[in-house]
PQR file of N, CA, C, O and H, with PARSE charges and radii, in Angstrom:
ATOM      1  N   MET A   1      11.018 -48.067  23.586 -0.4000 1.5000
ATOM      2  CA  MET A   1       9.874 -47.285  24.010 -0.0000 2.0000
ATOM      3  C   MET A   1       9.585 -46.255  22.930  0.5500 1.7000
ATOM      4  O   MET A   1      10.491 -45.619  22.392 -0.5500 1.4000
ATOM      5  N   GLY A   2       8.304 -46.108  22.626 -0.4000 1.5000
ATOM      6  CA  GLY A   2       7.884 -45.145  21.621 -0.0000 2.0000
ATOM      7  C   GLY A   2       7.733 -43.749  22.200  0.5500 1.7000
ATOM      8  O   GLY A   2       8.272 -43.436  23.261 -0.5500 1.4000
ATOM      9  H   GLY A   2       7.568 -46.625  23.062  0.4000 1.0000
ATOM     10  N   GLU A   3       7.002 -42.931  21.495 -0.4000 1.5000
ATOM     11  CA  GLU A   3       6.724 -41.563  21.928 -0.0000 2.0000
ATOM     12  C   GLU A   3       5.965 -41.583  23.250  0.5500 1.7000
ATOM     13  O   GLU A   3       5.142 -42.469  23.484 -0.5500 1.4000
ATOM     14  H   GLU A   3       6.563 -43.185  20.633  0.4000 1.0000
ATOM     15  N   ILE A   4       6.238 -40.616  24.105 -0.4000 1.5000
ATOM     16  CA  ILE A   4       5.557 -40.521  25.394 -0.0000 2.0000
ATOM     17  C   ILE A   4       4.532 -39.395  25.338  0.5500 1.7000
ATOM     18  O   ILE A   4       4.841 -38.271  24.942 -0.5500 1.4000
ATOM     19  H   ILE A   4       6.906 -39.896  23.914  0.4000 1.0000
ATOM     20  N   LEU A   5       3.316 -39.714  25.740 -0.4000 1.5000
ATOM     21  CA  LEU A   5       2.208 -38.773  25.788 -0.0000 2.0000
ATOM     22  C   LEU A   5       1.851 -38.532  27.242  0.5500 1.7000
ATOM     23  O   LEU A   5       1.693 -39.490  27.997 -0.5500 1.4000
ATOM     24  H   LEU A   5       3.065 -40.627  26.062  0.4000 1.0000
ATOM     25  N   ILE A   6       1.721 -37.287  27.653 -0.4000 1.5000
ATOM     26  CA  ILE A   6       1.255 -36.938  28.999 -0.0000 2.0000
ATOM     27  C   ILE A   6      -0.207 -36.537  28.871  0.5500 1.7000
ATOM     28  O   ILE A   6      -0.555 -35.657  28.084 -0.5500 1.4000
ATOM     29  H   ILE A   6       1.849 -36.508  27.040  0.4000 1.0000
ATOM     30  N   ARG A   7      -1.061 -37.197  29.658 -0.4000 1.5000
ATOM     31  CA  ARG A   7      -2.485 -36.891  29.605 -0.0000 2.0000
ATOM     32  C   ARG A   7      -3.102 -37.025  30.988  0.5500 1.7000
ATOM     33  O   ARG A   7      -2.482 -37.543  31.917 -0.5500 1.4000
ATOM     34  H   ARG A   7      -0.778 -37.912  30.298  0.4000 1.0000
ATOM     35  N   LYS A   8      -4.337 -36.548  31.105 -0.4000 1.5000
ATOM     36  CA  LYS A   8      -5.061 -36.664  32.362 -0.0000 2.0000
ATOM     37  C   LYS A   8      -5.381 -38.125  32.654  0.5500 1.7000
ATOM     38  O   LYS A   8      -5.646 -38.913  31.746 -0.5500 1.4000
ATOM     39  H   LYS A   8      -4.840 -36.128  30.351  0.4000 1.0000
ATOM     40  N   TYR A   9      -5.352 -38.466  33.928 -0.4000 1.5000
ATOM     41  CA  TYR A   9      -5.751 -39.782  34.401 -0.0000 2.0000
ATOM     42  C   TYR A   9      -7.225 -40.006  34.091  0.5500 1.7000
ATOM     43  O   TYR A   9      -8.037 -39.088  34.205 -0.5500 1.4000
ATOM     44  H   TYR A   9      -5.137 -37.826  34.666  0.4000 1.0000
ATOM     45  N   ARG A  10      -7.569 -41.238  33.696 -0.4000 1.5000
ATOM     46  CA  ARG A  10      -8.961 -41.627  33.454 -0.0000 2.0000
ATOM     47  C   ARG A  10      -9.309 -42.781  34.388  0.5500 1.7000
ATOM     48  O   ARG A  10      -8.427 -43.549  34.770 -0.5500 1.4000
ATOM     49  H   ARG A  10      -6.909 -41.984  33.603  0.4000 1.0000
ATOM     50  N   GLU A  11     -10.554 -42.911  34.752 -0.4000 1.5000
ATOM     51  CA  GLU A  11     -10.964 -43.995  35.657 -0.0000 2.0000
ATOM     52  C   GLU A  11     -10.556 -45.362  35.131  0.5500 1.7000
ATOM     53  O   GLU A  11     -10.196 -46.240  35.914 -0.5500 1.4000
ATOM     54  H   GLU A  11     -11.271 -42.287  34.441  0.4000 1.0000
ATOM     55  N   GLU A  12     -10.605 -45.555  33.828 -0.4000 1.5000
ATOM     56  CA  GLU A  12     -10.225 -46.853  33.259 -0.0000 2.0000
ATOM     57  C   GLU A  12      -8.723 -47.132  33.357  0.5500 1.7000
ATOM     58  O   GLU A  12      -8.285 -48.235  33.031 -0.5500 1.4000
ATOM     59  H   GLU A  12     -10.897 -44.841  33.191  0.4000 1.0000
ATOM     60  N   ASP A  13      -7.928 -46.155  33.800 -0.4000 1.5000
ATOM     61  CA  ASP A  13      -6.489 -46.325  33.998 -0.0000 2.0000
ATOM     62  C   ASP A  13      -6.149 -46.993  35.328  0.5500 1.7000
ATOM     63  O   ASP A  13      -4.992 -47.341  35.561 -0.5500 1.4000
ATOM     64  H   ASP A  13      -8.284 -45.259  34.066  0.4000 1.0000
ATOM     65  N   GLU A  14      -7.144 -47.180  36.209 -0.4000 1.5000
ATOM     66  CA  GLU A  14      -6.838 -47.562  37.592 -0.0000 2.0000
ATOM     67  C   GLU A  14      -5.959 -48.807  37.716  0.5500 1.7000
ATOM     68  O   GLU A  14      -4.967 -48.765  38.443 -0.5500 1.4000
ATOM     69  H   GLU A  14      -8.084 -46.898  36.019  0.4000 1.0000
ATOM     70  N   ALA A  15      -6.273 -49.898  37.048 -0.4000 1.5000
ATOM     71  CA  ALA A  15      -5.487 -51.128  37.195 -0.0000 2.0000
ATOM     72  C   ALA A  15      -4.043 -50.919  36.738  0.5500 1.7000
ATOM     73  O   ALA A  15      -3.108 -51.362  37.405 -0.5500 1.4000
ATOM     74  H   ALA A  15      -7.079 -49.933  36.457  0.4000 1.0000
ATOM     75  N   GLU A  16      -3.866 -50.251  35.616 -0.4000 1.5000
ATOM     76  CA  GLU A  16      -2.510 -49.987  35.107 -0.0000 2.0000
ATOM     77  C   GLU A  16      -1.784 -49.008  36.018  0.5500 1.7000
ATOM     78  O   GLU A  16      -0.582 -49.151  36.241 -0.5500 1.4000
ATOM     79  H   GLU A  16      -4.625 -49.891  35.074  0.4000 1.0000
ATOM     80  N   TRP A  17      -2.504 -47.999  36.558 -0.4000 1.5000
ATOM     81  CA  TRP A  17      -1.926 -47.031  37.483 -0.0000 2.0000
ATOM     82  C   TRP A  17      -1.398 -47.755  38.717  0.5500 1.7000
ATOM     83  O   TRP A  17      -0.290 -47.476  39.175 -0.5500 1.4000
ATOM     84  H   TRP A  17      -3.481 -47.883  36.377  0.4000 1.0000
ATOM     85  N   LEU A  18      -2.200 -48.700  39.264 -0.4000 1.5000
ATOM     86  CA  LEU A  18      -1.776 -49.463  40.438 -0.0000 2.0000
ATOM     87  C   LEU A  18      -0.566 -50.334  40.129  0.5500 1.7000
ATOM     88  O   LEU A  18       0.305 -50.496  40.983 -0.5500 1.4000
ATOM     89  H   LEU A  18      -3.100 -48.926  38.892  0.4000 1.0000
ATOM     90  N   ARG A  19      -0.493 -50.905  38.913 -0.4000 1.5000
ATOM     91  CA  ARG A  19       0.662 -51.716  38.520 -0.0000 2.0000
ATOM     92  C   ARG A  19       1.935 -50.869  38.514  0.5500 1.7000
ATOM     93  O   ARG A  19       2.968 -51.283  39.041 -0.5500 1.4000
ATOM     94  H   ARG A  19      -1.201 -50.774  38.219  0.4000 1.0000
ATOM     95  N   VAL A  20       1.850 -49.680  37.915 -0.4000 1.5000
ATOM     96  CA  VAL A  20       3.013 -48.794  37.868 -0.0000 2.0000
ATOM     97  C   VAL A  20       3.378 -48.329  39.275  0.5500 1.7000
ATOM     98  O   VAL A  20       4.560 -48.259  39.614 -0.5500 1.4000
ATOM     99  H   VAL A  20       1.011 -49.343  37.487  0.4000 1.0000
ATOM    100  N   HIS A  21       2.387 -48.012  40.089 -0.4000 1.5000
ATOM    101  CA  HIS A  21       2.646 -47.594  41.473 -0.0000 2.0000
ATOM    102  C   HIS A  21       3.382 -48.697  42.227  0.5500 1.7000
ATOM    103  O   HIS A  21       4.315 -48.413  42.979 -0.5500 1.4000
ATOM    104  H   HIS A  21       1.428 -48.069  39.814  0.4000 1.0000
ATOM    105  N   ALA A  22       2.972 -49.960  42.035 -0.4000 1.5000
ATOM    106  CA  ALA A  22       3.639 -51.087  42.707 -0.0000 2.0000
ATOM    107  C   ALA A  22       5.091 -51.207  42.268  0.5500 1.7000
ATOM    108  O   ALA A  22       5.958 -51.510  43.087 -0.5500 1.4000
ATOM    109  H   ALA A  22       2.214 -50.191  41.424  0.4000 1.0000
ATOM    110  N   ILE A  23       5.367 -50.976  40.996 -0.4000 1.5000
ATOM    111  CA  ILE A  23       6.756 -51.005  40.514 -0.0000 2.0000
ATOM    112  C   ILE A  23       7.571 -49.915  41.204  0.5500 1.7000
ATOM    113  O   ILE A  23       8.700 -50.151  41.634 -0.5500 1.4000
ATOM    114  H   ILE A  23       4.663 -50.730  40.331  0.4000 1.0000
ATOM    115  N   ILE A  24       6.993 -48.727  41.305 -0.4000 1.5000
ATOM    116  CA  ILE A  24       7.688 -47.622  41.978 -0.0000 2.0000
ATOM    117  C   ILE A  24       7.979 -47.999  43.432  0.5500 1.7000
ATOM    118  O   ILE A  24       9.062 -47.712  43.943 -0.5500 1.4000
ATOM    119  H   ILE A  24       6.076 -48.535  40.956  0.4000 1.0000
ATOM    120  N   MET A  25       7.020 -48.639  44.096 -0.4000 1.5000
ATOM    121  CA  MET A  25       7.208 -49.036  45.497 -0.0000 2.0000
ATOM    122  C   MET A  25       8.328 -50.055  45.671  0.5500 1.7000
ATOM    123  O   MET A  25       8.887 -50.174  46.761 -0.5500 1.4000
ATOM    124  H   MET A  25       6.141 -48.872  43.681  0.4000 1.0000
ATOM    125  N   SER A  26       8.660 -50.785  44.623 -0.4000 1.5000
ATOM    126  CA  SER A  26       9.719 -51.795  44.729 -0.0000 2.0000
ATOM    127  C   SER A  26      11.112 -51.180  44.673  0.5500 1.7000
ATOM    128  O   SER A  26      12.102 -51.871  44.916 -0.5500 1.4000
ATOM    129  H   SER A  26       8.206 -50.688  43.737  0.4000 1.0000
ATOM    130  N   ILE A  27      11.201 -49.902  44.359 -0.4000 1.5000
ATOM    131  CA  ILE A  27      12.491 -49.207  44.305 -0.0000 2.0000
ATOM    132  C   ILE A  27      12.860 -48.762  45.720  0.5500 1.7000
ATOM    133  O   ILE A  27      12.052 -48.104  46.375 -0.5500 1.4000
ATOM    134  H   ILE A  27      10.397 -49.341  44.162  0.4000 1.0000
ATOM    135  N   PRO A  28      14.062 -49.102  46.215 -0.5600 1.5000
ATOM    136  CA  PRO A  28      14.429 -48.855  47.615  0.2800 2.0000
ATOM    137  C   PRO A  28      14.231 -47.420  48.107  0.5500 1.7000
ATOM    138  O   PRO A  28      13.890 -47.231  49.274 -0.5500 1.4000
ATOM    139  N   HIS A  29      14.427 -46.425  47.284 -0.4000 1.5000
ATOM    140  CA  HIS A  29      14.308 -45.046  47.780 -0.0000 2.0000
ATOM    141  C   HIS A  29      12.895 -44.486  47.627  0.5500 1.7000
ATOM    142  O   HIS A  29      12.684 -43.294  47.849 -0.5500 1.4000
ATOM    143  H   HIS A  29      14.704 -46.579  46.336  0.4000 1.0000
ATOM    144  N   ALA A  30      11.933 -45.312  47.256 -0.4000 1.5000
ATOM    145  CA  ALA A  30      10.545 -44.867  47.108 -0.0000 2.0000
ATOM    146  C   ALA A  30       9.866 -44.807  48.471  0.5500 1.7000
ATOM    147  O   ALA A  30      10.459 -45.147  49.495 -0.5500 1.4000
ATOM    148  H   ALA A  30      12.105 -46.281  47.076  0.4000 1.0000
ATOM    149  N   TRP A  31       8.605 -44.365  48.463 -0.4000 1.5000
ATOM    150  CA  TRP A  31       7.835 -44.303  49.701 -0.0000 2.0000
ATOM    151  C   TRP A  31       7.784 -45.669  50.359  0.5500 1.7000
ATOM    152  O   TRP A  31       8.101 -46.674  49.722 -0.5500 1.4000
ATOM    153  H   TRP A  31       8.123 -44.088  47.632  0.4000 1.0000
ATOM    154  N   ASN A  32       7.396 -45.720  51.606 -0.4000 1.5000
ATOM    155  CA  ASN A  32       7.398 -46.968  52.362 -0.0000 2.0000
ATOM    156  C   ASN A  32       6.000 -47.507  52.634  0.5500 1.7000
ATOM    157  O   ASN A  32       5.784 -48.134  53.671 -0.5500 1.4000
ATOM    158  H   ASN A  32       7.139 -44.904  52.123  0.4000 1.0000
ATOM    159  N   PHE A  33       5.056 -47.286  51.749 -0.4000 1.5000
ATOM    160  CA  PHE A  33       3.726 -47.856  51.944 -0.0000 2.0000
ATOM    161  C   PHE A  33       3.167 -48.325  50.608  0.5500 1.7000
ATOM    162  O   PHE A  33       3.470 -47.768  49.552 -0.5500 1.4000
ATOM    163  H   PHE A  33       5.231 -46.777  50.906  0.4000 1.0000
ATOM    164  N   ILE A  34       2.352 -49.353  50.684 -0.4000 1.5000
ATOM    165  CA  ILE A  34       1.715 -49.926  49.499 -0.0000 2.0000
ATOM    166  C   ILE A  34       0.226 -49.616  49.581  0.5500 1.7000
ATOM    167  O   ILE A  34      -0.357 -49.641  50.665 -0.5500 1.4000
ATOM    168  H   ILE A  34       2.105 -49.805  51.541  0.4000 1.0000
ATOM    169  N   ILE A  35      -0.383 -49.327  48.452 -0.4000 1.5000
ATOM    170  CA  ILE A  35      -1.814 -49.051  48.424 -0.0000 2.0000
ATOM    171  C   ILE A  35      -2.513 -50.103  47.572  0.5500 1.7000
ATOM    172  O   ILE A  35      -1.914 -50.677  46.663 -0.5500 1.4000
ATOM    173  H   ILE A  35       0.091 -49.306  47.571  0.4000 1.0000
ATOM    174  N   GLN A  36      -3.773 -50.349  47.872 -0.4000 1.5000
ATOM    175  CA  GLN A  36      -4.563 -51.327  47.126 -0.0000 2.0000
ATOM    176  C   GLN A  36      -5.562 -50.666  46.173  0.5500 1.7000
ATOM    177  O   GLN A  36      -6.162 -51.326  45.325 -0.5500 1.4000
ATOM    178  H   GLN A  36      -4.259 -49.883  48.611  0.4000 1.0000
ATOM    179  N   GLU A  37      -5.724 -49.367  46.328 -0.4000 1.5000
ATOM    180  CA  GLU A  37      -6.579 -48.624  45.396 -0.0000 2.0000
ATOM    181  C   GLU A  37      -6.045 -47.206  45.278  0.5500 1.7000
ATOM    182  O   GLU A  37      -5.347 -46.710  46.163 -0.5500 1.4000
ATOM    183  H   GLU A  37      -5.236 -48.830  47.017  0.4000 1.0000
ATOM    184  N   ARG A  38      -6.381 -46.575  44.186 -0.4000 1.5000
ATOM    185  CA  ARG A  38      -5.891 -45.227  43.919 -0.0000 2.0000
ATOM    186  C   ARG A  38      -6.491 -44.249  44.918  0.5500 1.7000
ATOM    187  O   ARG A  38      -7.691 -44.319  45.182 -0.5500 1.4000
ATOM    188  H   ARG A  38      -6.948 -46.978  43.468  0.4000 1.0000
ATOM    189  N   PRO A  39      -5.701 -43.337  45.485 -0.5600 1.5000
ATOM    190  CA  PRO A  39      -6.234 -42.378  46.458  0.2800 2.0000
ATOM    191  C   PRO A  39      -7.314 -41.473  45.862  0.5500 1.7000
ATOM    192  O   PRO A  39      -7.279 -41.130  44.680 -0.5500 1.4000
ATOM    193  N   VAL A  40      -8.257 -41.104  46.696 -0.4000 1.5000
ATOM    194  CA  VAL A  40      -9.286 -40.130  46.333 -0.0000 2.0000
ATOM    195  C   VAL A  40      -8.975 -38.882  47.143  0.5500 1.7000
ATOM    196  O   VAL A  40      -8.754 -38.970  48.351 -0.5500 1.4000
ATOM    197  H   VAL A  40      -8.286 -41.384  47.656  0.4000 1.0000
ATOM    198  N   TYR A  41      -8.956 -37.750  46.512 -0.4000 1.5000
ATOM    199  CA  TYR A  41      -8.592 -36.506  47.191 -0.0000 2.0000
ATOM    200  C   TYR A  41      -9.842 -35.695  47.493  0.5500 1.7000
ATOM    201  O   TYR A  41     -10.001 -34.578  47.001 -0.5500 1.4000
ATOM    202  H   TYR A  41      -9.136 -37.679  45.531  0.4000 1.0000
ATOM    203  N   GLU A  42     -10.733 -36.264  48.308 -0.4000 1.5000
ATOM    204  CA  GLU A  42     -11.993 -35.594  48.630 -0.0000 2.0000
ATOM    205  C   GLU A  42     -11.740 -34.276  49.351  0.5500 1.7000
ATOM    206  O   GLU A  42     -10.913 -34.195  50.260 -0.5500 1.4000
ATOM    207  H   GLU A  42     -10.604 -37.172  48.708  0.4000 1.0000
ATOM    208  N   GLY A  43     -12.462 -33.257  48.931 -0.4000 1.5000
ATOM    209  CA  GLY A  43     -12.361 -31.967  49.577 -0.0000 2.0000
ATOM    210  C   GLY A  43     -11.172 -31.138  49.135  0.5500 1.7000
ATOM    211  O   GLY A  43     -10.973 -30.028  49.630 -0.5500 1.4000
ATOM    212  H   GLY A  43     -13.133 -33.323  48.193  0.4000 1.0000
ATOM    213  N   HIS A  44     -10.373 -31.662  48.205 -0.4000 1.5000
ATOM    214  CA  HIS A  44      -9.202 -30.935  47.711 -0.0000 2.0000
ATOM    215  C   HIS A  44      -9.139 -31.045  46.188  0.5500 1.7000
ATOM    216  O   HIS A  44      -9.484 -32.078  45.613 -0.5500 1.4000
ATOM    217  H   HIS A  44     -10.535 -32.563  47.802  0.4000 1.0000
ATOM    218  N   GLU A  45      -8.705 -29.989  45.562 -0.4000 1.5000
ATOM    219  CA  GLU A  45      -8.445 -30.067  44.137 -0.0000 2.0000
ATOM    220  C   GLU A  45      -7.169 -30.859  43.936  0.5500 1.7000
ATOM    221  O   GLU A  45      -6.305 -30.897  44.812 -0.5500 1.4000
ATOM    222  H   GLU A  45      -8.425 -29.151  46.029  0.4000 1.0000
ATOM    223  N   SER A  46      -7.056 -31.486  42.784 -0.4000 1.5000
ATOM    224  CA  SER A  46      -5.849 -32.252  42.493 -0.0000 2.0000
ATOM    225  C   SER A  46      -5.610 -32.300  40.999  0.5500 1.7000
ATOM    226  O   SER A  46      -6.522 -32.093  40.199 -0.5500 1.4000
ATOM    227  H   SER A  46      -7.758 -31.454  42.073  0.4000 1.0000
ATOM    228  N   THR A  47      -4.383 -32.572  40.641 -0.4000 1.5000
ATOM    229  CA  THR A  47      -3.994 -32.812  39.256 -0.0000 2.0000
ATOM    230  C   THR A  47      -3.505 -34.235  39.191  0.5500 1.7000
ATOM    231  O   THR A  47      -2.630 -34.627  39.963 -0.5500 1.4000
ATOM    232  H   THR A  47      -3.642 -32.740  41.291  0.4000 1.0000
ATOM    233  N   LYS A  48      -4.059 -35.023  38.272 -0.4000 1.5000
ATOM    234  CA  LYS A  48      -3.698 -36.427  38.128 -0.0000 2.0000
ATOM    235  C   LYS A  48      -3.302 -36.645  36.678  0.5500 1.7000
ATOM    236  O   LYS A  48      -4.134 -36.534  35.778 -0.5500 1.4000
ATOM    237  H   LYS A  48      -4.770 -34.705  37.645  0.4000 1.0000
ATOM    238  N   LEU A  49      -2.030 -36.956  36.452 -0.4000 1.5000
ATOM    239  CA  LEU A  49      -1.522 -37.145  35.098 -0.0000 2.0000
ATOM    240  C   LEU A  49      -0.848 -38.496  34.968  0.5500 1.7000
ATOM    241  O   LEU A  49      -0.316 -39.028  35.943 -0.5500 1.4000
ATOM    242  H   LEU A  49      -1.354 -37.046  37.183  0.4000 1.0000
ATOM    243  N   VAL A  50      -0.868 -39.053  33.766 -0.4000 1.5000
ATOM    244  CA  VAL A  50      -0.132 -40.274  33.468 -0.0000 2.0000
ATOM    245  C   VAL A  50       0.711 -40.038  32.225  0.5500 1.7000
ATOM    246  O   VAL A  50       0.351 -39.241  31.358 -0.5500 1.4000
ATOM    247  H   VAL A  50      -1.300 -38.621  32.974  0.4000 1.0000
ATOM    248  N   ALA A  51       1.834 -40.737  32.148 -0.4000 1.5000
ATOM    249  CA  ALA A  51       2.670 -40.759  30.956 -0.0000 2.0000
ATOM    250  C   ALA A  51       2.407 -42.098  30.273  0.5500 1.7000
ATOM    251  O   ALA A  51       2.516 -43.150  30.902 -0.5500 1.4000
ATOM    252  H   ALA A  51       2.127 -41.383  32.852  0.4000 1.0000
ATOM    253  N   VAL A  52       2.064 -42.060  28.994 -0.4000 1.5000
ATOM    254  CA  VAL A  52       1.702 -43.269  28.261 -0.0000 2.0000
ATOM    255  C   VAL A  52       2.643 -43.449  27.081  0.5500 1.7000
ATOM    256  O   VAL A  52       2.924 -42.500  26.349 -0.5500 1.4000
ATOM    257  H   VAL A  52       1.976 -41.205  28.483  0.4000 1.0000
ATOM    258  N   SER A  53       3.134 -44.686  26.898 -0.4000 1.5000
ATOM    259  CA  SER A  53       3.959 -45.035  25.753 -0.0000 2.0000
ATOM    260  C   SER A  53       3.537 -46.410  25.270  0.5500 1.7000
ATOM    261  O   SER A  53       3.400 -47.336  26.069 -0.5500 1.4000
ATOM    262  H   SER A  53       2.906 -45.457  27.492  0.4000 1.0000
ATOM    263  N   ASP A  54       3.335 -46.547  23.996 -0.4000 1.5000
ATOM    264  CA  ASP A  54       2.911 -47.819  23.403 -0.0000 2.0000
ATOM    265  C   ASP A  54       1.676 -48.386  24.105  0.5500 1.7000
ATOM    266  O   ASP A  54       1.563 -49.599  24.286 -0.5500 1.4000
ATOM    267  H   ASP A  54       3.447 -45.795  23.347  0.4000 1.0000
ATOM    268  N   GLY A  55       0.747 -47.503  24.502 -0.4000 1.5000
ATOM    269  CA  GLY A  55      -0.496 -47.931  25.122 -0.0000 2.0000
ATOM    270  C   GLY A  55      -0.394 -48.322  26.586  0.5500 1.7000
ATOM    271  O   GLY A  55      -1.386 -48.759  27.169 -0.5500 1.4000
ATOM    272  H   GLY A  55       0.839 -46.518  24.356  0.4000 1.0000
ATOM    273  N   LYS A  56       0.766 -48.179  27.192 -0.4000 1.5000
ATOM    274  CA  LYS A  56       0.972 -48.551  28.599 -0.0000 2.0000
ATOM    275  C   LYS A  56       1.351 -47.317  29.401  0.5500 1.7000
ATOM    276  O   LYS A  56       2.048 -46.433  28.905 -0.5500 1.4000
ATOM    277  H   LYS A  56       1.572 -47.824  26.718  0.4000 1.0000
ATOM    278  N   ILE A  57       0.884 -47.263  30.652 -0.4000 1.5000
ATOM    279  CA  ILE A  57       1.300 -46.194  31.551 -0.0000 2.0000
ATOM    280  C   ILE A  57       2.738 -46.474  31.972  0.5500 1.7000
ATOM    281  O   ILE A  57       3.048 -47.552  32.479 -0.5500 1.4000
ATOM    282  H   ILE A  57       0.318 -47.982  31.055  0.4000 1.0000
ATOM    283  N   VAL A  58       3.603 -45.503  31.758 -0.4000 1.5000
ATOM    284  CA  VAL A  58       5.019 -45.658  32.108 -0.0000 2.0000
ATOM    285  C   VAL A  58       5.453 -44.670  33.195  0.5500 1.7000
ATOM    286  O   VAL A  58       6.600 -44.700  33.640 -0.5500 1.4000
ATOM    287  H   VAL A  58       3.351 -44.627  31.346  0.4000 1.0000
ATOM    288  N   GLY A  59       4.543 -43.805  33.615 -0.4000 1.5000
ATOM    289  CA  GLY A  59       4.833 -42.842  34.674 -0.0000 2.0000
ATOM    290  C   GLY A  59       3.542 -42.215  35.145  0.5500 1.7000
ATOM    291  O   GLY A  59       2.525 -42.274  34.455 -0.5500 1.4000
ATOM    292  H   GLY A  59       3.611 -43.781  33.253  0.4000 1.0000
ATOM    293  N   LEU A  60       3.582 -41.610  36.325 -0.4000 1.5000
ATOM    294  CA  LEU A  60       2.382 -41.000  36.875 -0.0000 2.0000
ATOM    295  C   LEU A  60       2.753 -39.912  37.864  0.5500 1.7000
ATOM    296  O   LEU A  60       3.844 -39.902  38.434 -0.5500 1.4000
ATOM    297  H   LEU A  60       4.409 -41.562  36.886  0.4000 1.0000
ATOM    298  N   THR A  61       1.824 -39.007  38.049 -0.4000 1.5000
ATOM    299  CA  THR A  61       1.961 -38.006  39.097 -0.0000 2.0000
ATOM    300  C   THR A  61       0.572 -37.593  39.566  0.5500 1.7000
ATOM    301  O   THR A  61      -0.336 -37.385  38.761 -0.5500 1.4000
ATOM    302  H   THR A  61       0.938 -39.015  37.586  0.4000 1.0000
ATOM    303  N   ASP A  62       0.424 -37.481  40.862 -0.4000 1.5000
ATOM    304  CA  ASP A  62      -0.790 -36.961  41.478 -0.0000 2.0000
ATOM    305  C   ASP A  62      -0.358 -35.807  42.380  0.5500 1.7000
ATOM    306  O   ASP A  62       0.583 -35.943  43.163 -0.5500 1.4000
ATOM    307  H   ASP A  62       1.160 -37.650  41.517  0.4000 1.0000
ATOM    308  N   VAL A  63      -1.033 -34.695  42.270 -0.4000 1.5000
ATOM    309  CA  VAL A  63      -0.735 -33.550  43.119 -0.0000 2.0000
ATOM    310  C   VAL A  63      -2.025 -33.131  43.801  0.5500 1.7000
ATOM    311  O   VAL A  63      -3.020 -32.839  43.137 -0.5500 1.4000
ATOM    312  H   VAL A  63      -1.797 -34.584  41.635  0.4000 1.0000
ATOM    313  N   GLN A  64      -2.007 -33.102  45.125 -0.4000 1.5000
ATOM    314  CA  GLN A  64      -3.162 -32.676  45.909 -0.0000 2.0000
ATOM    315  C   GLN A  64      -2.858 -31.278  46.431  0.5500 1.7000
ATOM    316  O   GLN A  64      -1.784 -31.033  46.980 -0.5500 1.4000
ATOM    317  H   GLN A  64      -1.198 -33.339  45.663  0.4000 1.0000
ATOM    318  N   TYR A  65      -3.804 -30.367  46.258 -0.4000 1.5000
ATOM    319  CA  TYR A  65      -3.600 -28.974  46.650 -0.0000 2.0000
ATOM    320  C   TYR A  65      -4.211 -28.686  48.014  0.5500 1.7000
ATOM    321  O   TYR A  65      -5.313 -29.141  48.317 -0.5500 1.4000
ATOM    322  H   TYR A  65      -4.677 -30.566  45.812  0.4000 1.0000
ATOM    323  N   GLU A  66      -3.497 -27.937  48.823 -0.4000 1.5000
ATOM    324  CA  GLU A  66      -3.998 -27.538  50.139 -0.0000 2.0000
ATOM    325  C   GLU A  66      -5.084 -26.483  49.994  0.5500 1.7000
ATOM    326  O   GLU A  66      -5.005 -25.601  49.139 -0.5500 1.4000
ATOM    327  H   GLU A  66      -2.601 -27.568  48.577  0.4000 1.0000
ATOM    328  N   ASN A  67      -6.095 -26.588  50.841 -0.4000 1.5000
ATOM    329  CA  ASN A  67      -7.100 -25.520  50.934 -0.0000 2.0000
ATOM    330  C   ASN A  67      -6.569 -24.414  51.845  0.5500 1.7000
ATOM    331  O   ASN A  67      -6.853 -23.236  51.626 -0.5500 1.4000
ATOM    332  H   ASN A  67      -6.160 -27.304  51.536  0.4000 1.0000
ATOM    333  N   GLU A  68      -5.809 -24.789  52.855 -0.4000 1.5000
ATOM    334  CA  GLU A  68      -5.183 -23.847  53.788 -0.0000 2.0000
ATOM    335  C   GLU A  68      -3.701 -24.216  53.871  0.5500 1.7000
ATOM    336  O   GLU A  68      -3.371 -25.398  53.972 -0.5500 1.4000
ATOM    337  H   GLU A  68      -5.579 -25.746  53.034  0.4000 1.0000
ATOM    338  N   PRO A  69      -2.805 -23.230  53.831 -0.5600 1.5000
ATOM    339  CA  PRO A  69      -1.379 -23.521  53.891  0.2800 2.0000
ATOM    340  C   PRO A  69      -1.011 -24.383  55.109  0.5500 1.7000
ATOM    341  O   PRO A  69      -1.392 -24.074  56.239 -0.5500 1.4000
ATOM    342  N   GLY A  70      -0.275 -25.454  54.861 -0.4000 1.5000
ATOM    343  CA  GLY A  70       0.212 -26.320  55.934 -0.0000 2.0000
ATOM    344  C   GLY A  70      -0.722 -27.435  56.364  0.5500 1.7000
ATOM    345  O   GLY A  70      -0.362 -28.222  57.239 -0.5500 1.4000
ATOM    346  H   GLY A  70       0.034 -25.704  53.944  0.4000 1.0000
ATOM    347  N   GLU A  71      -1.921 -27.530  55.773 -0.4000 1.5000
ATOM    348  CA  GLU A  71      -2.871 -28.550  56.224 -0.0000 2.0000
ATOM    349  C   GLU A  71      -2.489 -29.967  55.788  0.5500 1.7000
ATOM    350  O   GLU A  71      -2.853 -30.930  56.464 -0.5500 1.4000
ATOM    351  H   GLU A  71      -2.213 -26.890  55.062  0.4000 1.0000
ATOM    352  N   LEU A  72      -1.776 -30.114  54.691 -0.4000 1.5000
ATOM    353  CA  LEU A  72      -1.376 -31.421  54.203 -0.0000 2.0000
ATOM    354  C   LEU A  72       0.085 -31.665  54.562  0.5500 1.7000
ATOM    355  O   LEU A  72       0.935 -30.797  54.366 -0.5500 1.4000
ATOM    356  H   LEU A  72      -1.481 -29.332  54.142  0.4000 1.0000
ATOM    357  N   HIS A  73       0.365 -32.838  55.083 -0.4000 1.5000
ATOM    358  CA  HIS A  73       1.749 -33.145  55.475 -0.0000 2.0000
ATOM    359  C   HIS A  73       2.257 -34.289  54.654  0.5500 1.7000
ATOM    360  O   HIS A  73       3.402 -34.709  54.823 -0.5500 1.4000
ATOM    361  H   HIS A  73      -0.326 -33.544  55.242  0.4000 1.0000
TER
END
């Protein structure tokens, strides 16, 4: 693996993002649901980042921010 770059998610990343998400879901201690499209965080601010190495997404993080404390579970 080459150098890792952390950058903002781009719409053109969606297919690769879903591929990496599916790999994460195959790990036994990961979440217990599969998604068919990337979540949209309507009405909330969010940070969406990907880790890229050799032109491929190798990691990801999405953070959705609460508008009111405790509203997101």
